[in-house]
Biopython code that builds the backbone (N, CA, C, O; Angstrom):
import numpy as np
from Bio.PDB.StructureBuilder import StructureBuilder

atoms = [
    (1, "UNK", "N", (100.703, 103.843, 92.998)),
    (1, "UNK", "CA", (99.991, 102.832, 93.753)),
    (1, "UNK", "C", (99.155, 102.007, 92.778)),
    (1, "UNK", "O", (98.375, 102.554, 91.998)),
    (2, "UNK", "N", (99.323, 100.693, 92.830)),
    (2, "UNK", "CA", (98.649, 99.801, 91.902)),
    (2, "UNK", "C", (97.332, 99.263, 92.445)),
    (2, "UNK", "O", (96.417, 98.976, 91.673)),
    (3, "UNK", "N", (97.226, 99.125, 93.751)),
    (3, "UNK", "CA", (96.019, 98.548, 94.339)),
    (3, "UNK", "C", (95.916, 98.992, 95.788)),
    (3, "UNK", "O", (96.898, 99.389, 96.414)),
    (4, "UNK", "N", (94.684, 98.911, 96.305)),
    (4, "UNK", "CA", (94.481, 99.250, 97.709)),
    (4, "UNK", "C", (93.234, 98.549, 98.205)),
    (4, "UNK", "O", (92.332, 98.220, 97.434)),
    (5, "UNK", "N", (93.201, 98.323, 99.534)),
    (5, "UNK", "CA", (92.039, 97.689, 100.156)),
    (5, "UNK", "C", (92.073, 97.990, 101.643)),
    (5, "UNK", "O", (93.142, 98.179, 102.224)),
    (6, "UNK", "N", (90.901, 98.033, 102.256)),
    (6, "UNK", "CA", (90.793, 98.224, 103.698)),
    (6, "UNK", "C", (90.349, 96.900, 104.303)),
    (6, "UNK", "O", (89.309, 96.355, 103.932)),
    (7, "UNK", "N", (91.151, 96.385, 105.246)),
    (7, "UNK", "CA", (90.876, 95.107, 105.892)),
    (7, "UNK", "C", (91.087, 95.273, 107.389)),
    (7, "UNK", "O", (92.184, 95.618, 107.826)),
    (8, "UNK", "N", (90.043, 95.031, 108.179)),
    (8, "UNK", "CA", (90.136, 95.079, 109.642)),
    (8, "UNK", "C", (90.803, 96.344, 110.167)),
    (8, "UNK", "O", (91.700, 96.265, 111.007)),
    (9, "UNK", "N", (90.381, 97.499, 109.689)),
    (9, "UNK", "CA", (90.912, 98.761, 110.194)),
    (9, "UNK", "C", (92.312, 99.092, 109.712)),
    (9, "UNK", "O", (92.972, 99.971, 110.267)),
    (10, "UNK", "N", (92.766, 98.398, 108.689)),
    (10, "UNK", "CA", (94.088, 98.654, 108.121)),
    (10, "UNK", "C", (93.938, 98.915, 106.624)),
    (10, "UNK", "O", (93.156, 98.254, 105.941)),
    (11, "UNK", "N", (94.692, 99.882, 106.132)),
    (11, "UNK", "CA", (94.689, 100.195, 104.706)),
    (11, "UNK", "C", (95.915, 99.530, 104.087)),
    (11, "UNK", "O", (97.048, 99.833, 104.461)),
    (12, "UNK", "N", (95.684, 98.621, 103.137)),
    (12, "UNK", "CA", (96.775, 97.956, 102.427)),
    (12, "UNK", "C", (96.925, 98.601, 101.060)),
    (12, "UNK", "O", (95.933, 98.923, 100.406)),
    (13, "UNK", "N", (98.172, 98.791, 100.629)),
    (13, "UNK", "CA", (98.430, 99.380, 99.319)),
    (13, "UNK", "C", (99.567, 98.631, 98.635)),
    (13, "UNK", "O", (100.604, 98.370, 99.244)),
    (14, "UNK", "N", (99.362, 98.287, 97.359)),
    (14, "UNK", "CA", (100.402, 97.652, 96.552)),
    (14, "UNK", "C", (101.105, 98.762, 95.786)),
    (14, "UNK", "O", (100.483, 99.487, 95.009)),
    (15, "UNK", "N", (102.400, 98.884, 96.011)),
    (15, "UNK", "CA", (103.191, 99.910, 95.340)),
    (15, "UNK", "C", (104.297, 99.214, 94.544)),
    (15, "UNK", "O", (104.408, 97.989, 94.589)),
    (16, "UNK", "N", (105.111, 99.972, 93.821)),
    (16, "UNK", "CA", (106.127, 99.389, 92.943)),
    (16, "UNK", "C", (107.084, 98.437, 93.652)),
    (16, "UNK", "O", (107.540, 97.468, 93.046)),
    (17, "UNK", "N", (107.388, 98.682, 94.883)),
    (17, "UNK", "CA", (108.398, 97.886, 95.584)),
    (17, "UNK", "C", (107.802, 96.870, 96.553)),
    (17, "UNK", "O", (108.550, 96.294, 97.343)),
    (18, "UNK", "N", (106.510, 96.627, 96.532)),
    (18, "UNK", "CA", (105.873, 95.659, 97.432)),
    (18, "UNK", "C", (104.573, 96.211, 97.979)),
    (18, "UNK", "O", (103.897, 97.003, 97.322)),
    (19, "UNK", "N", (104.229, 95.792, 99.177)),
    (19, "UNK", "CA", (102.993, 96.263, 99.805)),
    (19, "UNK", "C", (103.302, 96.976, 101.112)),
    (19, "UNK", "O", (104.253, 96.645, 101.820)),
    (20, "UNK", "N", (102.474, 97.956, 101.404)),
    (20, "UNK", "CA", (102.562, 98.664, 102.676)),
    (20, "UNK", "C", (101.188, 98.656, 103.323)),
    (20, "UNK", "O", (100.174, 98.451, 102.657)),
    (21, "UNK", "N", (101.169, 98.883, 104.635)),
    (21, "UNK", "CA", (99.915, 98.862, 105.379)),
    (21, "UNK", "C", (99.907, 100.035, 106.356)),
    (21, "UNK", "O", (100.903, 100.307, 107.026)),
    (22, "UNK", "N", (98.765, 100.727, 106.428)),
    (22, "UNK", "CA", (98.582, 101.799, 107.401)),
    (22, "UNK", "C", (97.604, 101.309, 108.454)),
    (22, "UNK", "O", (96.452, 101.004, 108.143)),
    (23, "UNK", "N", (98.055, 101.233, 109.694)),
    (23, "UNK", "CA", (97.210, 100.826, 110.815)),
    (23, "UNK", "C", (96.543, 102.082, 111.364)),
    (23, "UNK", "O", (97.211, 102.942, 111.938)),
    (24, "UNK", "N", (95.221, 102.189, 111.189)),
    (24, "UNK", "CA", (94.507, 103.402, 111.582)),
    (24, "UNK", "C", (94.468, 103.593, 113.094)),
    (24, "UNK", "O", (94.436, 104.731, 113.563)),
    (25, "UNK", "N", (94.468, 102.506, 113.869)),
    (25, "UNK", "CA", (94.473, 102.630, 115.330)),
    (25, "UNK", "C", (95.814, 103.141, 115.839)),
    (25, "UNK", "O", (95.858, 104.028, 116.692)),
    (26, "UNK", "N", (96.901, 102.590, 115.324)),
    (26, "UNK", "CA", (98.251, 102.975, 115.761)),
    (26, "UNK", "C", (98.776, 104.202, 115.024)),
    (26, "UNK", "O", (99.745, 104.824, 115.458)),
    (27, "UNK", "N", (98.125, 104.554, 113.891)),
    (27, "UNK", "CA", (98.530, 105.675, 113.043)),
    (27, "UNK", "C", (99.971, 105.537, 112.557)),
    (27, "UNK", "O", (100.755, 106.483, 112.626)),
    (28, "UNK", "N", (100.311, 104.331, 112.060)),
    (28, "UNK", "CA", (101.658, 104.085, 111.546)),
    (28, "UNK", "C", (101.590, 103.312, 110.229)),
    (28, "UNK", "O", (100.665, 102.533, 109.995)),
    (29, "UNK", "N", (102.598, 103.547, 109.366)),
    (29, "UNK", "CA", (102.778, 102.792, 108.130)),
    (29, "UNK", "C", (103.792, 101.687, 108.381)),
    (29, "UNK", "O", (104.767, 101.890, 109.104)),
    (30, "UNK", "N", (103.567, 100.519, 107.787)),
    (30, "UNK", "CA", (104.511, 99.411, 107.907)),
    (30, "UNK", "C", (104.602, 98.706, 106.557)),
    (30, "UNK", "O", (103.645, 98.708, 105.782)),
    (31, "UNK", "N", (105.761, 98.103, 106.279)),
    (31, "UNK", "CA", (105.837, 97.262, 105.086)),
    (31, "UNK", "C", (105.154, 95.937, 105.411)),
    (31, "UNK", "O", (105.144, 95.498, 106.561)),
    (32, "UNK", "N", (104.586, 95.310, 104.391)),
    (32, "UNK", "CA", (103.840, 94.068, 104.590)),
    (32, "UNK", "C", (104.723, 92.901, 104.171)),
    (32, "UNK", "O", (105.163, 92.824, 103.024)),
    (33, "UNK", "N", (104.973, 92.010, 105.092)),
    (33, "UNK", "CA", (105.747, 90.810, 104.798)),
    (33, "UNK", "C", (104.933, 89.624, 105.264)),
    (33, "UNK", "O", (105.242, 88.992, 106.274)),
    (34, "UNK", "N", (103.887, 89.333, 104.509)),
    (34, "UNK", "CA", (103.004, 88.221, 104.851)),
    (34, "UNK", "C", (102.481, 87.605, 103.557)),
    (34, "UNK", "O", (102.863, 88.016, 102.462)),
    (35, "UNK", "N", (101.621, 86.634, 103.695)),
    (35, "UNK", "CA", (101.036, 85.964, 102.531)),
    (35, "UNK", "C", (100.274, 86.928, 101.626)),
    (35, "UNK", "O", (100.216, 86.720, 100.414)),
    (36, "UNK", "N", (99.689, 87.979, 102.197)),
    (36, "UNK", "CA", (98.899, 88.909, 101.377)),
    (36, "UNK", "C", (99.767, 89.565, 100.300)),
    (36, "UNK", "O", (99.271, 89.888, 99.221)),
    (37, "UNK", "N", (101.042, 89.760, 100.581)),
    (37, "UNK", "CA", (101.937, 90.429, 99.641)),
    (37, "UNK", "C", (102.400, 89.510, 98.513)),
    (37, "UNK", "O", (102.810, 90.002, 97.462)),
    (38, "UNK", "N", (102.347, 88.202, 98.698)),
    (38, "UNK", "CA", (102.927, 87.269, 97.733)),
    (38, "UNK", "C", (102.168, 87.163, 96.418)),
    (38, "UNK", "O", (102.789, 86.958, 95.375)),
    (39, "UNK", "N", (100.846, 87.297, 96.431)),
    (39, "UNK", "CA", (100.066, 87.113, 95.194)),
    (39, "UNK", "C", (99.134, 88.273, 94.876)),
    (39, "UNK", "O", (98.385, 88.201, 93.902)),
    (40, "UNK", "N", (99.157, 89.318, 95.654)),
    (40, "UNK", "CA", (98.252, 90.434, 95.409)),
    (40, "UNK", "C", (98.746, 91.222, 94.214)),
    (40, "UNK", "O", (99.815, 91.830, 94.253)),
    (41, "UNK", "N", (97.960, 91.205, 93.158)),
    (41, "UNK", "CA", (98.279, 91.963, 91.947)),
    (41, "UNK", "C", (97.007, 92.647, 91.465)),
    (41, "UNK", "O", (95.916, 92.088, 91.573)),
    (42, "UNK", "N", (97.148, 93.833, 90.946)),
    (42, "UNK", "CA", (95.991, 94.545, 90.419)),
    (42, "UNK", "C", (95.069, 95.057, 91.507)),
    (42, "UNK", "O", (95.394, 95.016, 92.693)),
    (43, "UNK", "N", (93.931, 95.532, 91.087)),
    (43, "UNK", "CA", (92.966, 96.080, 92.030)),
    (43, "UNK", "C", (92.354, 94.967, 92.867)),
    (43, "UNK", "O", (92.218, 93.829, 92.416)),
    (44, "UNK", "N", (91.991, 95.314, 94.080)),
    (44, "UNK", "CA", (91.370, 94.337, 94.965)),
    (44, "UNK", "C", (89.999, 94.793, 95.420)),
    (44, "UNK", "O", (89.697, 95.987, 95.441)),
    (45, "UNK", "N", (89.174, 93.826, 95.785)),
    (45, "UNK", "CA", (87.848, 94.124, 96.331)),
    (45, "UNK", "C", (87.624, 93.177, 97.503)),
    (45, "UNK", "O", (87.885, 91.978, 97.401)),
    (46, "UNK", "N", (87.144, 93.716, 98.609)),
    (46, "UNK", "CA", (86.920, 92.923, 99.813)),
    (46, "UNK", "C", (85.446, 92.547, 99.916)),
    (46, "UNK", "O", (84.572, 93.413, 99.872)),
    (47, "UNK", "N", (85.175, 91.238, 100.055)),
    (47, "UNK", "CA", (83.809, 90.736, 100.216)),
    (47, "UNK", "C", (83.830, 89.667, 101.298)),
    (47, "UNK", "O", (84.520, 88.656, 101.166)),
    (48, "UNK", "N", (83.081, 89.888, 102.360)),
    (48, "UNK", "CA", (82.951, 88.903, 103.438)),
    (48, "UNK", "C", (84.291, 88.369, 103.926)),
    (48, "UNK", "O", (84.460, 87.158, 104.072)),
    (49, "UNK", "N", (85.240, 89.257, 104.179)),
    (49, "UNK", "CA", (86.523, 88.848, 104.732)),
    (49, "UNK", "C", (87.490, 88.230, 103.746)),
    (49, "UNK", "O", (88.515, 87.678, 104.147)),
    (50, "UNK", "N", (87.178, 88.315, 102.441)),
    (50, "UNK", "CA", (88.076, 87.789, 101.413)),
    (50, "UNK", "C", (88.446, 88.929, 100.463)),
    (50, "UNK", "O", (87.571, 89.590, 99.904)),
    (51, "UNK", "N", (89.753, 89.151, 100.287)),
    (51, "UNK", "CA", (90.245, 90.162, 99.356)),
    (51, "UNK", "C", (90.476, 89.490, 98.008)),
    (51, "UNK", "O", (91.390, 88.677, 97.872)),
    (52, "UNK", "N", (89.654, 89.823, 97.005)),
    (52, "UNK", "CA", (89.772, 89.242, 95.668)),
    (52, "UNK", "C", (90.637, 90.144, 94.795)),
    (52, "UNK", "O", (90.539, 91.368, 94.873)),
    (53, "UNK", "N", (91.487, 89.536, 93.960)),
    (53, "UNK", "CA", (92.265, 90.307, 92.997)),
    (53, "UNK", "C", (92.418, 89.491, 91.718)),
    (53, "UNK", "O", (92.263, 88.270, 91.726)),
    (54, "UNK", "N", (92.725, 90.179, 90.621)),
    (54, "UNK", "CA", (92.876, 89.535, 89.320)),
    (54, "UNK", "C", (94.304, 89.704, 88.838)),
    (54, "UNK", "O", (94.866, 90.796, 88.922)),
    (55, "UNK", "N", (94.893, 88.633, 88.334)),
    (55, "UNK", "CA", (96.224, 88.692, 87.748)),
    (55, "UNK", "C", (96.555, 87.375, 87.075)),
    (55, "UNK", "O", (96.121, 86.319, 87.536)),
    (56, "UNK", "N", (97.306, 87.418, 86.006)),
    (56, "UNK", "CA", (97.717, 86.220, 85.261)),
    (56, "UNK", "C", (96.530, 85.357, 84.855)),
    (56, "UNK", "O", (96.572, 84.131, 84.963)),
    (57, "UNK", "N", (95.467, 86.016, 84.383)),
    (57, "UNK", "CA", (94.253, 85.327, 83.911)),
    (57, "UNK", "C", (93.529, 84.552, 85.011)),
    (57, "UNK", "O", (92.771, 83.630, 84.708)),
    (58, "UNK", "N", (93.746, 84.903, 86.280)),
    (58, "UNK", "CA", (93.090, 84.204, 87.381)),
    (58, "UNK", "C", (92.559, 85.199, 88.400)),
    (58, "UNK", "O", (93.102, 86.289, 88.580)),
    (59, "UNK", "N", (91.486, 84.795, 89.059)),
    (59, "UNK", "CA", (90.992, 85.553, 90.202)),
    (59, "UNK", "C", (91.348, 84.750, 91.439)),
    (59, "UNK", "O", (91.031, 83.565, 91.542)),
    (60, "UNK", "N", (92.007, 85.408, 92.368)),
    (60, "UNK", "CA", (92.375, 84.772, 93.630)),
    (60, "UNK", "C", (91.729, 85.544, 94.768)),
    (60, "UNK", "O", (91.429, 86.731, 94.645)),
    (61, "UNK", "N", (91.522, 84.847, 95.877)),
    (61, "UNK", "CA", (90.971, 85.481, 97.060)),
    (61, "UNK", "C", (91.864, 85.222, 98.259)),
    (61, "UNK", "O", (92.271, 84.086, 98.499)),
    (62, "UNK", "N", (92.172, 86.272, 99.014)),
    (62, "UNK", "CA", (92.962, 86.134, 100.237)),
    (62, "UNK", "C", (92.003, 86.110, 101.412)),
    (62, "UNK", "O", (91.350, 87.111, 101.704)),
    (63, "UNK", "N", (91.914, 84.972, 102.090)),
    (63, "UNK", "CA", (91.063, 84.830, 103.266)),
    (63, "UNK", "C", (91.777, 85.491, 104.439)),
    (63, "UNK", "O", (92.802, 85.000, 104.912)),
    (64, "UNK", "N", (91.227, 86.606, 104.900)),
    (64, "UNK", "CA", (91.883, 87.414, 105.921)),
    (64, "UNK", "C", (92.051, 86.638, 107.228)),
    (64, "UNK", "O", (93.111, 86.712, 107.849)),
    (65, "UNK", "N", (91.037, 85.902, 107.654)),
    (65, "UNK", "CA", (91.120, 85.162, 108.920)),
    (65, "UNK", "C", (92.099, 83.999, 108.845)),
    (65, "UNK", "O", (92.861, 83.771, 109.784)),
    (66, "UNK", "N", (92.088, 83.253, 107.728)),
    (66, "UNK", "CA", (92.984, 82.106, 107.575)),
    (66, "UNK", "C", (94.389, 82.518, 107.144)),
    (66, "UNK", "O", (95.350, 81.781, 107.365)),
    (67, "UNK", "N", (94.509, 83.700, 106.526)),
    (67, "UNK", "CA", (95.809, 84.180, 106.066)),
    (67, "UNK", "C", (96.359, 83.415, 104.878)),
    (67, "UNK", "O", (97.573, 83.278, 104.733)),
    (68, "UNK", "N", (95.458, 82.907, 104.012)),
    (68, "UNK", "CA", (95.896, 82.122, 102.856)),
    (68, "UNK", "C", (95.184, 82.587, 101.582)),
    (68, "UNK", "O", (94.073, 83.115, 101.629)),
    (69, "UNK", "N", (95.857, 82.377, 100.441)),
    (69, "UNK", "CA", (95.287, 82.655, 99.130)),
    (69, "UNK", "C", (94.595, 81.416, 98.593)),
    (69, "UNK", "O", (95.072, 80.296, 98.777)),
    (70, "UNK", "N", (93.459, 81.625, 97.923)),
    (70, "UNK", "CA", (92.733, 80.539, 97.267)),
    (70, "UNK", "C", (92.361, 81.009, 95.865)),
    (70, "UNK", "O", (91.991, 82.166, 95.664)),
    (71, "UNK", "N", (92.464, 80.094, 94.895)),
    (71, "UNK", "CA", (92.098, 80.431, 93.524)),
    (71, "UNK", "C", (90.609, 80.203, 93.330)),
    (71, "UNK", "O", (90.074, 79.182, 93.761)),
    (72, "UNK", "N", (89.934, 81.149, 92.681)),
    (72, "UNK", "CA", (88.513, 81.030, 92.401)),
    (72, "UNK", "C", (88.309, 79.936, 91.359)),
    (72, "UNK", "O", (88.884, 80.003, 90.273)),
    (73, "UNK", "N", (87.505, 78.941, 91.674)),
    (73, "UNK", "CA", (87.338, 77.777, 90.804)),
    (73, "UNK", "C", (86.072, 77.821, 89.956)),
    (73, "UNK", "O", (85.882, 76.937, 89.121)),
    (74, "UNK", "N", (85.214, 78.794, 90.130)),
    (74, "UNK", "CA", (83.907, 78.758, 89.477)),
    (74, "UNK", "C", (83.951, 79.030, 87.976)),
    (74, "UNK", "O", (83.005, 78.690, 87.266)),
    (75, "UNK", "N", (85.013, 79.626, 87.486)),
    (75, "UNK", "CA", (85.114, 79.913, 86.057)),
    (75, "UNK", "C", (86.274, 79.105, 85.493)),
    (75, "UNK", "O", (87.410, 79.244, 85.948)),
    (76, "UNK", "N", (85.990, 78.253, 84.496)),
    (76, "UNK", "CA", (87.019, 77.358, 83.976)),
    (76, "UNK", "C", (87.991, 78.039, 83.020)),
    (76, "UNK", "O", (89.187, 77.748, 83.047)),
    (77, "UNK", "N", (87.500, 78.935, 82.180)),
    (77, "UNK", "CA", (88.408, 79.615, 81.254)),
    (77, "UNK", "C", (87.878, 81.009, 80.957)),
    (77, "UNK", "O", (86.671, 81.249, 80.950)),
    (78, "UNK", "N", (88.800, 81.906, 80.715)),
    (78, "UNK", "CA", (88.456, 83.286, 80.404)),
    (78, "UNK", "C", (88.766, 83.535, 78.934)),
    (78, "UNK", "O", (89.700, 82.944, 78.392)),
    (79, "UNK", "N", (87.995, 84.401, 78.284)),
    (79, "UNK", "CA", (88.365, 84.795, 76.924)),
    (79, "UNK", "C", (89.692, 85.557, 76.956)),
    (79, "UNK", "O", (90.023, 86.166, 77.973)),
    (80, "UNK", "N", (90.456, 85.534, 75.861)),
    (80, "UNK", "CA", (91.766, 86.184, 75.861)),
    (80, "UNK", "C", (91.669, 87.680, 76.106)),
    (80, "UNK", "O", (92.587, 88.269, 76.676)),
    (81, "UNK", "N", (90.583, 88.302, 75.689)),
    (81, "UNK", "CA", (90.453, 89.746, 75.905)),
    (81, "UNK", "C", (90.153, 90.096, 77.352)),
    (81, "UNK", "O", (90.075, 91.273, 77.702)),
    (82, "UNK", "N", (89.984, 89.075, 78.206)),
    (82, "UNK", "CA", (89.697, 89.309, 79.614)),
    (82, "UNK", "C", (90.847, 90.025, 80.311)),
    (82, "UNK", "O", (90.669, 90.567, 81.402)),
    (83, "UNK", "N", (91.999, 90.033, 79.705)),
    (83, "UNK", "CA", (93.161, 90.668, 80.310)),
    (83, "UNK", "C", (93.051, 92.188, 80.334)),
    (83, "UNK", "O", (93.799, 92.828, 81.074)),
    (84, "UNK", "N", (92.176, 92.780, 79.578)),
    (84, "UNK", "CA", (92.152, 94.227, 79.419)),
    (84, "UNK", "C", (91.085, 94.891, 80.281)),
    (84, "UNK", "O", (89.917, 94.502, 80.252)),
    (85, "UNK", "N", (91.498, 95.894, 81.048)),
    (85, "UNK", "CA", (90.562, 96.725, 81.787)),
    (85, "UNK", "C", (89.703, 95.994, 82.801)),
    (85, "UNK", "O", (88.532, 96.335, 82.965)),
    (86, "UNK", "N", (90.245, 95.007, 83.481)),
    (86, "UNK", "CA", (89.463, 94.233, 84.449)),
    (86, "UNK", "C", (89.121, 95.094, 85.660)),
    (86, "UNK", "O", (89.981, 95.767, 86.227)),
    (87, "UNK", "N", (87.848, 95.057, 86.042)),
    (87, "UNK", "CA", (87.370, 95.739, 87.245)),
    (87, "UNK", "C", (86.479, 94.772, 88.002)),
    (87, "UNK", "O", (85.749, 93.984, 87.402)),
    (88, "UNK", "N", (86.544, 94.839, 89.318)),
    (88, "UNK", "CA", (85.698, 93.989, 90.160)),
    (88, "UNK", "C", (84.915, 94.873, 91.111)),
    (88, "UNK", "O", (85.348, 95.972, 91.459)),
    (89, "UNK", "N", (83.754, 94.381, 91.529)),
    (89, "UNK", "CA", (82.906, 95.141, 92.438)),
    (89, "UNK", "C", (82.156, 94.186, 93.358)),
    (89, "UNK", "O", (81.985, 93.005, 93.056)),
    (90, "UNK", "N", (81.715, 94.727, 94.484)),
    (90, "UNK", "CA", (80.879, 94.006, 95.437)),
    (90, "UNK", "C", (79.443, 94.438, 95.190)),
    (90, "UNK", "O", (79.098, 95.600, 95.405)),
    (91, "UNK", "N", (78.612, 93.520, 94.744)),
    (91, "UNK", "CA", (77.207, 93.809, 94.486)),
    (91, "UNK", "C", (76.373, 92.912, 95.394)),
    (91, "UNK", "O", (76.080, 91.766, 95.055)),
    (92, "UNK", "N", (76.000, 93.445, 96.539)),
    (92, "UNK", "CA", (75.192, 92.687, 97.490)),
    (92, "UNK", "C", (75.874, 91.428, 98.006)),
    (92, "UNK", "O", (75.214, 90.415, 98.241)),
    (93, "UNK", "N", (77.198, 91.486, 98.184)),
    (93, "UNK", "CA", (77.937, 90.326, 98.660)),
    (93, "UNK", "C", (78.375, 89.377, 97.566)),
    (93, "UNK", "O", (78.967, 88.336, 97.850)),
    (94, "UNK", "N", (78.091, 89.720, 96.312)),
    (94, "UNK", "CA", (78.510, 88.902, 95.167)),
    (94, "UNK", "C", (79.651, 89.591, 94.433)),
    (94, "UNK", "O", (79.653, 90.812, 94.284)),
    (95, "UNK", "N", (80.615, 88.810, 93.979)),
    (95, "UNK", "CA", (81.726, 89.336, 93.204)),
    (95, "UNK", "C", (81.282, 89.525, 91.757)),
    (95, "UNK", "O", (80.854, 88.575, 91.103)),
    (96, "UNK", "N", (81.387, 90.751, 91.265)),
    (96, "UNK", "CA", (81.044, 91.073, 89.882)),
    (96, "UNK", "C", (82.341, 91.437, 89.165)),
    (96, "UNK", "O", (83.110, 92.266, 89.652)),
    (97, "UNK", "N", (82.585, 90.819, 88.005)),
    (97, "UNK", "CA", (83.804, 91.062, 87.237)),
    (97, "UNK", "C", (83.420, 91.638, 85.877)),
    (97, "UNK", "O", (82.601, 91.064, 85.160)),
    (98, "UNK", "N", (84.016, 92.774, 85.531)),
    (98, "UNK", "CA", (83.787, 93.428, 84.240)),
    (98, "UNK", "C", (85.128, 93.619, 83.551)),
    (98, "UNK", "O", (86.151, 93.776, 84.217)),
    (99, "UNK", "N", (85.132, 93.607, 82.221)),
    (99, "UNK", "CA", (86.355, 93.836, 81.477)),
    (99, "UNK", "C", (86.027, 94.444, 80.132)),
    (99, "UNK", "O", (84.883, 94.408, 79.679)),
    (100, "UNK", "N", (87.049, 95.005, 79.497)),
    (100, "UNK", "CA", (86.908, 95.581, 78.166)),
    (100, "UNK", "C", (87.194, 94.501, 77.136)),
    (100, "UNK", "O", (88.189, 93.783, 77.229)),
    (101, "UNK", "N", (86.313, 94.397, 76.157)),
    (101, "UNK", "CA", (86.543, 93.447, 75.074)),
    (101, "UNK", "C", (87.219, 94.122, 73.905)),
    (101, "UNK", "O", (87.252, 95.350, 73.825)),
    (102, "UNK", "N", (87.750, 93.341, 73.010)),
    (102, "UNK", "CA", (88.386, 93.893, 71.809)),
    (102, "UNK", "C", (87.348, 94.326, 70.790)),
    (102, "UNK", "O", (87.549, 95.300, 70.065)),
    (103, "UNK", "N", (86.238, 93.601, 70.735)),
    (103, "UNK", "CA", (85.171, 93.926, 69.797)),
    (103, "UNK", "C", (84.091, 94.715, 70.527)),
    (103, "UNK", "O", (83.733, 94.381, 71.656)),
    (104, "UNK", "N", (83.587, 95.730, 69.906)),
    (104, "UNK", "CA", (82.532, 96.531, 70.517)),
    (104, "UNK", "C", (81.186, 96.086, 69.955)),
    (104, "UNK", "O", (81.082, 95.750, 68.776)),
    (105, "UNK", "N", (80.165, 96.083, 70.791)),
    (105, "UNK", "CA", (78.825, 95.777, 70.341)),
    (105, "UNK", "C", (78.498, 94.303, 70.249)),
    (105, "UNK", "O", (77.392, 93.952, 69.837)),
    (106, "UNK", "N", (79.409, 93.433, 70.613)),
    (106, "UNK", "CA", (79.139, 91.999, 70.581)),
    (106, "UNK", "C", (78.864, 91.495, 71.988)),
    (106, "UNK", "O", (79.431, 91.987, 72.963)),
    (107, "UNK", "N", (77.993, 90.513, 72.074)),
    (107, "UNK", "CA", (77.772, 89.846, 73.350)),
    (107, "UNK", "C", (78.560, 88.556, 73.340)),
    (107, "UNK", "O", (78.618, 87.857, 72.328)),
    (108, "UNK", "N", (79.171, 88.241, 74.483)),
    (108, "UNK", "CA", (79.926, 86.997, 74.599)),
    (108, "UNK", "C", (79.474, 86.283, 75.851)),
    (108, "UNK", "O", (79.254, 86.896, 76.896)),
    (109, "UNK", "N", (79.340, 84.977, 75.727)),
    (109, "UNK", "CA", (78.932, 84.176, 76.869)),
    (109, "UNK", "C", (80.171, 83.705, 77.618)),
    (109, "UNK", "O", (81.128, 83.222, 77.014)),
    (110, "UNK", "N", (80.142, 83.851, 78.948)),
    (110, "UNK", "CA", (81.259, 83.417, 79.785)),
    (110, "UNK", "C", (80.762, 82.360, 80.729)),
    (110, "UNK", "O", (81.532, 81.841, 81.537)),
]
sb = StructureBuilder()
sb.init_structure("model")
sb.init_model(0)
sb.init_chain("A")
sb.init_seg("    ")
for serial, (resi, resn, name, xyz) in enumerate(atoms, 1):
    if name == "N":
        sb.init_residue(resn, " ", resi, " ")
    sb.init_atom(name, np.array(xyz, "f"), 0.0, 1.0, " ", f" {name:<3s}", serial, name[0])
structure = sb.get_structure()
C-alpha cells in the first residue's frame, strides 16, 4: 500500500494496481474509478475537505466536495532534493511539508 486517507467515512488506499475504497457504513471494499484515482500519488493528508498529495515535484489537492484536483500554487519552485522523503502533516489546519535534504546541517530557504 502506497498511500491511504479517510474521507467522509471511507478509507481510500493506493495500491500497486490502482485505488480501492472501504465504505465503513456498508462494510464493503470497492475499486475506485473516479477523479481521485487519476492523480493520487504518494502519501496523502486531509485538511478541510481537501486531500493533498505530493508527486512529480508538485503538491496537488483533491477537493472532495467538487471532485476535482487542483495544483497548489503558493510555491513556485522546489529544490531538487525535495523529491526525497517527502512527508506532509496537518498542523492546526495548515499544510506542513517536510523533506530530507542531501546536505545535513544546512539551512535552506524555500
